[in-house]
C-alpha positions as CSV (number, residue, x, y, z in Angstrom):
1,M,-0.1,0.0,-0.1
2,E,1.2,3.5,-0.8
3,K,1.9,5.7,2.1
4,N,-1.5,7.8,1.7
5,E,-3.4,4.7,1.2
6,R,-2.1,3.2,4.4
7,Y,-3.1,6.4,6.3
8,A,-6.6,6.6,4.9
9,A,-7.0,2.9,5.9
10,G,-5.7,3.7,9.5
11,L,-8.1,6.4,9.8
12,K,-11.1,4.3,8.6
13,V,-10.3,1.5,11.0
14,M,-9.8,4.2,13.9
15,E,-13.4,5.6,13.0
16,E,-14.7,1.8,13.4
17,L,-12.9,1.4,16.8
18,F,-13.0,4.8,18.6
19,S,-15.5,7.6,19.2
20,E,-14.9,11.0,17.7
21,E,-14.0,12.1,21.2
22,V,-11.3,9.3,21.7
23,R,-9.8,10.1,18.2
24,G,-9.6,13.7,18.9
25,G,-7.7,13.1,22.2
26,M,-5.4,10.5,20.2
27,G,-5.1,13.2,17.5
28,Q,-3.3,15.6,20.1
29,M,-0.3,13.3,19.2
30,K,0.0,15.1,15.9
31,E,1.0,18.3,17.8
32,V,3.5,16.5,20.2
33,S,5.0,14.3,17.4
34,P,3.6,14.3,13.8
35,D,5.9,11.4,13.0
36,L,4.7,9.2,15.8
37,W,1.1,10.2,14.8
38,E,1.9,8.9,11.3
39,L,3.3,5.7,12.4
40,I,0.4,5.1,14.8
41,V,-2.3,5.6,12.1
42,S,-0.2,4.2,9.0
43,F,1.4,1.2,10.6
44,G,-0.6,0.5,13.7
45,F,-4.0,0.8,12.2
46,G,-3.3,0.9,8.4
47,D,-1.0,-1.9,8.2
48,L,-2.0,-4.1,11.1
49,Y,-5.4,-3.5,11.7
50,A,-6.8,-3.3,8.2
51,R,-5.4,-6.6,7.2
52,N,-8.1,-8.9,5.9
53,T,-7.6,-12.3,7.7
54,L,-8.6,-11.5,11.4
55,S,-11.7,-9.5,12.1
56,L,-11.7,-6.3,14.3
57,S,-13.2,-8.1,17.2
58,Q,-10.4,-11.0,16.9
59,R,-7.6,-8.2,16.7
60,E,-9.1,-6.4,19.7
61,I,-9.0,-9.7,21.8
62,I,-5.3,-10.0,20.9
63,T,-4.9,-6.3,21.8
64,L,-6.6,-6.5,25.1
65,T,-4.5,-9.5,26.1
66,T,-1.3,-7.9,25.1
67,L,-2.1,-4.7,26.8
68,I,-3.0,-6.7,29.9
69,T,0.2,-8.5,29.8
70,Q,2.3,-5.2,29.5
71,G,0.4,-3.7,32.3
72,A,-0.6,-1.0,29.7
73,F,-3.6,0.0,31.6
74,E,-4.3,3.5,30.1
75,Q,-4.2,2.2,26.7
76,L,-6.4,-0.8,28.0
77,K,-9.3,1.7,28.7
78,V,-9.5,2.8,25.2
79,H,-9.3,-0.7,23.7
80,L,-12.0,-2.1,26.0
81,Q,-14.3,0.7,24.7
82,A,-13.2,-0.3,21.0
83,A,-13.7,-4.2,21.9
84,L,-17.4,-3.2,22.8
85,N,-17.7,-1.1,19.7
86,V,-16.6,-3.9,17.5
87,G,-19.1,-6.4,18.9
88,L,-17.4,-8.1,21.8
89,S,-19.6,-8.6,24.8
90,K,-19.1,-7.7,28.2
91,E,-19.2,-11.5,29.2
92,E,-16.4,-12.2,26.4
93,I,-14.2,-9.4,27.8
94,T,-14.6,-10.5,31.3
95,E,-13.7,-14.1,30.2
96,I,-10.5,-12.7,28.5
97,I,-9.5,-11.1,31.7
98,I,-10.0,-14.2,33.8
99,H,-8.0,-16.4,31.2
100,C,-5.1,-13.8,31.4
101,A,-5.0,-14.3,35.2
102,G,-3.3,-17.7,34.6
103,Y,-0.6,-16.1,32.3
104,V,0.0,-12.6,33.8
105,G,-0.9,-13.0,37.4
106,F,-3.7,-11.9,39.6
107,P,-2.5,-8.2,40.2
108,K,-2.7,-7.3,36.5
109,A,-5.9,-9.3,36.0
110,V,-7.7,-7.5,38.9
111,Q,-6.5,-4.2,37.8
112,A,-7.7,-4.9,34.2
113,M,-11.1,-6.1,35.7
114,G,-11.5,-3.0,37.6
115,I,-11.0,-1.0,34.6
116,A,-13.3,-3.0,32.6
117,D,-16.0,-2.6,35.3
118,E,-15.5,1.2,34.8
119,I,-16.0,1.0,31.1
120,F,-19.0,-1.3,31.5
121,K,-20.6,1.3,34.1
122,E,-19.9,4.2,31.7
123,N,-21.8,2.3,28.7
124,E,-24.6,1.3,30.8
125,K,-24.9,5.0,31.9
126,A,-24.6,6.3,28.4
127,S,-27.1,3.9,27.1
128,E,-29.6,5.0,29.7
129,N,-29.4,8.5,28.6
C-alpha cells in the first residue's frame, strides 16, 4: 500500500474502533510528534488493523491480551471500549481477563477487571441517556 493509502486505511479503522472524542484525544499526538502520529495511523491501524484475515473483534482480543500482559492500563481503557464497539460482549471481555490471570498474574488481571468494570458502567450510563 502507498503511504497515503495506508494512512487513509488507518483512519477508517480508527473510526470503526473509537468514538470521535477518543480520536480527537489521540489526535493531539500530531502536535507533540507528527512522525509518531503517522506511525500510529499508517502502521498501527493502516498496516496491522486493516489486514483482512482477522476481524476487528479478533484483533481487539489480541490487543486486550497484550495490553493486560504489559500492564498498559491507560491504553487498555481505550481498547476495552473499542472491543465493545466492534461487537465483543461484556461477558467475552470478562472471560478474556479471567483467562489472562493464569498467564499474567492476579494483580494485572484484577486491575484490568476494575478498569473493565468502569468502562461497562460508563456504557450502561450512556445507554440509559
